[in-house]
PQR file with spaces between the fields and no chain letter, atoms N, CA, C, O and H, PARSE charges and radii, in Angstrom:
ATOM       1  N    MET     1      18.410   79.194    1.859 -0.4000 1.5000
ATOM       2  CA   MET     1      16.378   79.278    2.610 -0.0000 2.0000
ATOM       3  C    MET     1      16.368   78.058    2.059  0.5500 1.7000
ATOM       4  O    MET     1      16.081   77.189    2.882 -0.5500 1.4000
ATOM       5  N    THR     2      16.678   77.468    0.425 -0.4000 1.5000
ATOM       6  CA   THR     2      15.792   76.627   -0.106 -0.0000 2.0000
ATOM       7  C    THR     2      16.452   75.702    0.377  0.5500 1.7000
ATOM       8  O    THR     2      15.967   74.649   -0.036 -0.5500 1.4000
ATOM       9  H    THR     2      16.910   78.174   -0.243  0.4000 1.0000
ATOM      10  N    GLY     3      17.475   75.485    1.167 -0.4000 1.5000
ATOM      11  CA   GLY     3      17.665   73.621    1.888 -0.0000 2.0000
ATOM      12  C    GLY     3      17.189   73.331    3.246  0.5500 1.7000
ATOM      13  O    GLY     3      17.198   72.151    3.595 -0.5500 1.4000
ATOM      14  H    GLY     3      17.869   76.341    1.502  0.4000 1.0000
ATOM      15  N    ILE     4      16.688   74.413    4.235 -0.4000 1.5000
ATOM      16  CA   ILE     4      15.997   74.606    5.395 -0.0000 2.0000
ATOM      17  C    ILE     4      14.329   74.402    5.132  0.5500 1.7000
ATOM      18  O    ILE     4      13.438   73.757    5.683 -0.5500 1.4000
ATOM      19  H    ILE     4      16.681   75.372    3.952  0.4000 1.0000
ATOM      20  N    SER     5      14.394   75.045    4.322 -0.4000 1.5000
ATOM      21  CA   SER     5      12.612   75.095    3.698 -0.0000 2.0000
ATOM      22  C    SER     5      12.218   73.404    3.504  0.5500 1.7000
ATOM      23  O    SER     5      11.304   72.794    4.058 -0.5500 1.4000
ATOM      24  H    SER     5      15.119   75.569    3.873  0.4000 1.0000
ATOM      25  N    LEU     6      13.476   72.762    2.291 -0.4000 1.5000
ATOM      26  CA   LEU     6      13.217   71.956    2.337 -0.0000 2.0000
ATOM      27  C    LEU     6      13.507   70.457    3.046  0.5500 1.7000
ATOM      28  O    LEU     6      13.042   69.375    2.690 -0.5500 1.4000
ATOM      29  H    LEU     6      14.218   73.258    1.841  0.4000 1.0000
ATOM      30  N    VAL     7      14.509   70.765    4.269 -0.4000 1.5000
ATOM      31  CA   VAL     7      14.391   70.203    5.393 -0.0000 2.0000
ATOM      32  C    VAL     7      13.388   70.451    6.228  0.5500 1.7000
ATOM      33  O    VAL     7      13.570   70.359    7.442 -0.5500 1.4000
ATOM      34  H    VAL     7      14.886   71.644    4.558  0.4000 1.0000
ATOM      35  N    PHE     8      12.085   70.829    5.661 -0.4000 1.5000
ATOM      36  CA   PHE     8      10.896   71.066    6.953 -0.0000 2.0000
ATOM      37  C    PHE     8      10.623   70.122    6.080  0.5500 1.7000
ATOM      38  O    PHE     8      10.630   68.909    6.292 -0.5500 1.4000
ATOM      39  H    PHE     8      11.937   70.903    4.675  0.4000 1.0000
ATOM      40  N    PHE     9      10.279   70.912    4.667 -0.4000 1.5000
ATOM      41  CA   PHE     9       8.750   69.672    3.820 -0.0000 2.0000
ATOM      42  C    PHE     9       9.095   68.376    4.172  0.5500 1.7000
ATOM      43  O    PHE     9       8.223   67.531    4.376 -0.5500 1.4000
ATOM      44  H    PHE     9      10.274   71.897    4.495  0.4000 1.0000
ATOM      45  N    ALA    10      10.729   68.042    4.298 -0.4000 1.5000
ATOM      46  CA   ALA    10      11.159   66.423    3.823 -0.0000 2.0000
ATOM      47  C    ALA    10      10.260   66.293    5.791  0.5500 1.7000
ATOM      48  O    ALA    10       9.048   66.101    5.694 -0.5500 1.4000
ATOM      49  H    ALA    10      11.437   68.728    4.133  0.4000 1.0000
ATOM      50  N    MET    11      10.572   66.349    6.693 -0.4000 1.5000
ATOM      51  CA   MET    11      10.237   66.701    8.082 -0.0000 2.0000
ATOM      52  C    MET    11       8.874   66.866    7.923  0.5500 1.7000
ATOM      53  O    MET    11       8.696   65.751    8.415 -0.5500 1.4000
ATOM      54  H    MET    11      11.557   66.505    6.772  0.4000 1.0000
ATOM      55  N    GLY    12       7.661   67.266    7.666 -0.4000 1.5000
ATOM      56  CA   GLY    12       6.545   67.440    8.031 -0.0000 2.0000
ATOM      57  C    GLY    12       5.771   66.536    6.884  0.5500 1.7000
ATOM      58  O    GLY    12       4.604   66.173    7.026 -0.5500 1.4000
ATOM      59  H    GLY    12       7.806   68.171    7.266  0.4000 1.0000
ATOM      60  N    ALA    13       6.682   66.183    5.579 -0.4000 1.5000
ATOM      61  CA   ALA    13       5.643   64.865    5.047 -0.0000 2.0000
ATOM      62  C    ALA    13       6.124   63.473    5.563  0.5500 1.7000
ATOM      63  O    ALA    13       5.324   62.557    5.374 -0.5500 1.4000
ATOM      64  H    ALA    13       7.631   66.478    5.463  0.4000 1.0000
ATOM      65  N    ILE    14       7.352   63.147    6.210 -0.4000 1.5000
ATOM      66  CA   ILE    14       7.412   62.010    7.377 -0.0000 2.0000
ATOM      67  C    ILE    14       6.687   61.981    7.976  0.5500 1.7000
ATOM      68  O    ILE    14       5.864   61.065    7.960 -0.5500 1.4000
ATOM      69  H    ILE    14       8.002   63.891    6.363  0.4000 1.0000
ATOM      70  N    VAL    15       6.640   63.193    8.973 -0.4000 1.5000
ATOM      71  CA   VAL    15       5.775   63.169   10.311 -0.0000 2.0000
ATOM      72  C    VAL    15       3.716   62.502    9.695  0.5500 1.7000
ATOM      73  O    VAL    15       2.817   61.804   10.163 -0.5500 1.4000
ATOM      74  H    VAL    15       7.309   63.937    8.986  0.4000 1.0000
ATOM      75  N    LEU    16       3.964   63.264    8.536 -0.4000 1.5000
ATOM      76  CA   LEU    16       2.144   63.315    7.914 -0.0000 2.0000
ATOM      77  C    LEU    16       2.536   61.592    7.342  0.5500 1.7000
ATOM      78  O    LEU    16       2.498   61.620    6.112 -0.5500 1.4000
ATOM      79  H    LEU    16       4.694   63.831    8.156  0.4000 1.0000
ATOM      80  N    TRP    17       2.670   61.045    7.536 -0.4000 1.5000
ATOM      81  CA   TRP    17       2.980   59.505    7.152 -0.0000 2.0000
ATOM      82  C    TRP    17       3.453   59.301    7.582  0.5500 1.7000
ATOM      83  O    TRP    17       3.775   58.266    6.997 -0.5500 1.4000
ATOM      84  H    TRP    17       2.700   61.022    8.535  0.4000 1.0000
ATOM      85  N    GLY    18       4.092   59.335    8.468 -0.4000 1.5000
ATOM      86  CA   GLY    18       4.259   58.283   10.037 -0.0000 2.0000
ATOM      87  C    GLY    18       2.536   57.971   10.867  0.5500 1.7000
ATOM      88  O    GLY    18       1.960   57.001   11.359 -0.5500 1.4000
ATOM      89  H    GLY    18       3.830   60.175    8.943  0.4000 1.0000
ATOM      90  N    GLY    19       2.261   59.317   10.655 -0.4000 1.5000
ATOM      91  CA   GLY    19       1.044   59.271   11.690 -0.0000 2.0000
ATOM      92  C    GLY    19       0.573   58.125   10.759  0.5500 1.7000
ATOM      93  O    GLY    19       0.573   56.935   11.075 -0.5500 1.4000
ATOM      94  H    GLY    19       2.729   60.105   10.255  0.4000 1.0000
ATOM      95  N    LEU    20       0.126   58.693    9.439 -0.4000 1.5000
ATOM      96  CA   LEU    20      -1.271   58.278    8.662 -0.0000 2.0000
ATOM      97  C    LEU    20      -0.481   56.305    8.883  0.5500 1.7000
ATOM      98  O    LEU    20      -1.207   55.381    9.249 -0.5500 1.4000
ATOM      99  H    LEU    20       0.125   59.659    9.182  0.4000 1.0000
ATOM     100  N    VAL    21       0.722   56.151    8.626 -0.4000 1.5000
ATOM     101  CA   VAL    21       0.684   54.647    8.544 -0.0000 2.0000
ATOM     102  C    VAL    21       0.926   53.787   10.205  0.5500 1.7000
ATOM     103  O    VAL    21       1.066   52.574   10.365 -0.5500 1.4000
ATOM     104  H    VAL    21       1.312   56.902    8.328  0.4000 1.0000
ATOM     105  N    THR    22       0.914   55.045   11.461 -0.4000 1.5000
ATOM     106  CA   THR    22       1.013   54.611   12.325 -0.0000 2.0000
ATOM     107  C    THR    22      -0.586   53.738   12.650  0.5500 1.7000
ATOM     108  O    THR    22      -0.717   52.659   13.228 -0.5500 1.4000
ATOM     109  H    THR    22       0.801   56.030   11.332  0.4000 1.0000
ATOM     110  N    THR    23      -1.763   54.692   12.014 -0.4000 1.5000
ATOM     111  CA   THR    23      -3.053   54.965   12.651 -0.0000 2.0000
ATOM     112  C    THR    23      -3.770   53.799   11.982  0.5500 1.7000
ATOM     113  O    THR    23      -4.704   53.261   12.576 -0.5500 1.4000
ATOM     114  H    THR    23      -1.657   55.568   11.544  0.4000 1.0000
ATOM     115  N    LEU    24      -3.231   53.218   10.310 -0.4000 1.5000
ATOM     116  CA   LEU    24      -3.826   52.733    9.188 -0.0000 2.0000
ATOM     117  C    LEU    24      -2.896   50.720   10.368  0.5500 1.7000
ATOM     118  O    LEU    24      -3.472   49.634   10.294 -0.5500 1.4000
ATOM     119  H    LEU    24      -2.472   53.656    9.828  0.4000 1.0000
ATOM     120  N    GLY    25      -1.342   50.959   11.325 -0.4000 1.5000
ATOM     121  CA   GLY    25      -1.311   50.437   11.961 -0.0000 2.0000
ATOM     122  C    GLY    25      -2.281   49.621   12.814  0.5500 1.7000
ATOM     123  O    GLY    25      -2.942   48.583   12.845 -0.5500 1.4000
ATOM     124  H    GLY    25      -0.875   51.840   11.384  0.4000 1.0000
ATOM     125  N    ILE    26      -1.921   50.862   13.571 -0.4000 1.5000
ATOM     126  CA   ILE    26      -3.646   50.302   14.641 -0.0000 2.0000
ATOM     127  C    ILE    26      -5.171   49.452   14.677  0.5500 1.7000
ATOM     128  O    ILE    26      -5.708   48.812   15.580 -0.5500 1.4000
ATOM     129  H    ILE    26      -1.383   51.705   13.546  0.4000 1.0000
ATOM     130  N    THR    27      -5.451   49.655   13.743 -0.4000 1.5000
ATOM     131  CA   THR    27      -6.208   50.239   13.642 -0.0000 2.0000
ATOM     132  C    THR    27      -6.308   48.544   12.909  0.5500 1.7000
ATOM     133  O    THR    27      -7.343   47.910   13.116 -0.5500 1.4000
ATOM     134  H    THR    27      -5.014   50.176   13.009  0.4000 1.0000
ATOM     135  N    ILE    28      -5.278   47.962   12.143 -0.4000 1.5000
ATOM     136  CA   ILE    28      -5.215   46.682   11.685 -0.0000 2.0000
ATOM     137  C    ILE    28      -5.129   45.853   13.132  0.5500 1.7000
ATOM     138  O    ILE    28      -5.866   44.951   13.531 -0.5500 1.4000
ATOM     139  H    ILE    28      -4.437   48.477   11.974  0.4000 1.0000
ATOM     140  N    TYR    29      -4.209   46.342   13.648 -0.4000 1.5000
ATOM     141  CA   TYR    29      -4.065   45.250   14.221 -0.0000 2.0000
ATOM     142  C    TYR    29      -5.144   45.289   16.433  0.5500 1.7000
ATOM     143  O    TYR    29      -4.787   44.867   17.533 -0.5500 1.4000
ATOM     144  H    TYR    29      -3.610   47.075   13.324  0.4000 1.0000
ATOM     145  N    ASN    30      -6.076   45.833   16.061 -0.4000 1.5000
ATOM     146  CA   ASN    30      -7.050   45.776   16.431 -0.0000 2.0000
ATOM     147  C    ASN    30      -7.596   45.417   16.319  0.5500 1.7000
ATOM     148  O    ASN    30      -8.208   45.127   17.347 -0.5500 1.4000
ATOM     149  H    ASN    30      -6.366   46.175   15.168  0.4000 1.0000
ATOM     150  N    GLU    31      -8.156   44.938   15.082 -0.4000 1.5000
ATOM     151  CA   GLU    31      -8.694   44.121   14.190 -0.0000 2.0000
ATOM     152  C    GLU    31      -8.144   43.050   14.386  0.5500 1.7000
ATOM     153  O    GLU    31      -8.222   42.591   15.525 -0.5500 1.4000
ATOM     154  H    GLU    31      -7.658   45.174   14.247  0.4000 1.0000
ATOM     155  N    LYS    32      -7.670   42.566   13.721 -0.4000 1.5000
ATOM     156  CA   LYS    32      -6.962   40.632   13.391 -0.0000 2.0000
ATOM     157  C    LYS    32      -7.119   40.934   15.104  0.5500 1.7000
ATOM     158  O    LYS    32      -8.339   40.817   15.215 -0.5500 1.4000
ATOM     159  H    LYS    32      -7.607   42.939   12.795  0.4000 1.0000
ATOM     160  N    LYS    33      -6.597   41.258   16.521 -0.4000 1.5000
ATOM     161  CA   LYS    33      -7.116   41.081   18.053 -0.0000 2.0000
ATOM     162  C    LYS    33      -7.643   40.583   18.238  0.5500 1.7000
ATOM     163  O    LYS    33      -7.401   39.551   18.863 -0.5500 1.4000
ATOM     164  H    LYS    33      -5.605   41.353   16.431  0.4000 1.0000
ATOM     165  N    GLU    34      -9.601   41.189   17.541 -0.4000 1.5000
ATOM     166  CA   GLU    34     -10.656   41.443   17.629 -0.0000 2.0000
ATOM     167  C    GLU    34     -10.925   39.402   16.825  0.5500 1.7000
ATOM     168  O    GLU    34     -11.436   38.480   17.461 -0.5500 1.4000
ATOM     169  H    GLU    34      -9.798   42.028   17.033  0.4000 1.0000
ATOM     170  N    SER    35     -10.462   39.322   15.580 -0.4000 1.5000
ATOM     171  CA   SER    35     -10.781   38.741   15.025 -0.0000 2.0000
ATOM     172  C    SER    35     -11.076   37.624   15.689  0.5500 1.7000
ATOM     173  O    SER    35     -12.177   37.076   15.739 -0.5500 1.4000
ATOM     174  H    SER    35     -10.046   40.070   15.063  0.4000 1.0000
ATOM     175  N    VAL    36      -9.186   36.990   16.662 -0.4000 1.5000
ATOM     176  CA   VAL    36      -9.084   35.767   16.946 -0.0000 2.0000
ATOM     177  C    VAL    36      -9.959   35.528   18.139  0.5500 1.7000
ATOM     178  O    VAL    36     -10.044   34.401   18.627 -0.5500 1.4000
ATOM     179  H    VAL    36      -8.291   37.435   16.622  0.4000 1.0000
């Protein structure tokens, strides 16, 4: 059970950080596109 819960925790963390990085990337990309 520990291994399965660890995998789920890792997947949740990756999804969480992935969403955060994607949001940041889109925000920076839009700001750069507007400033040009």
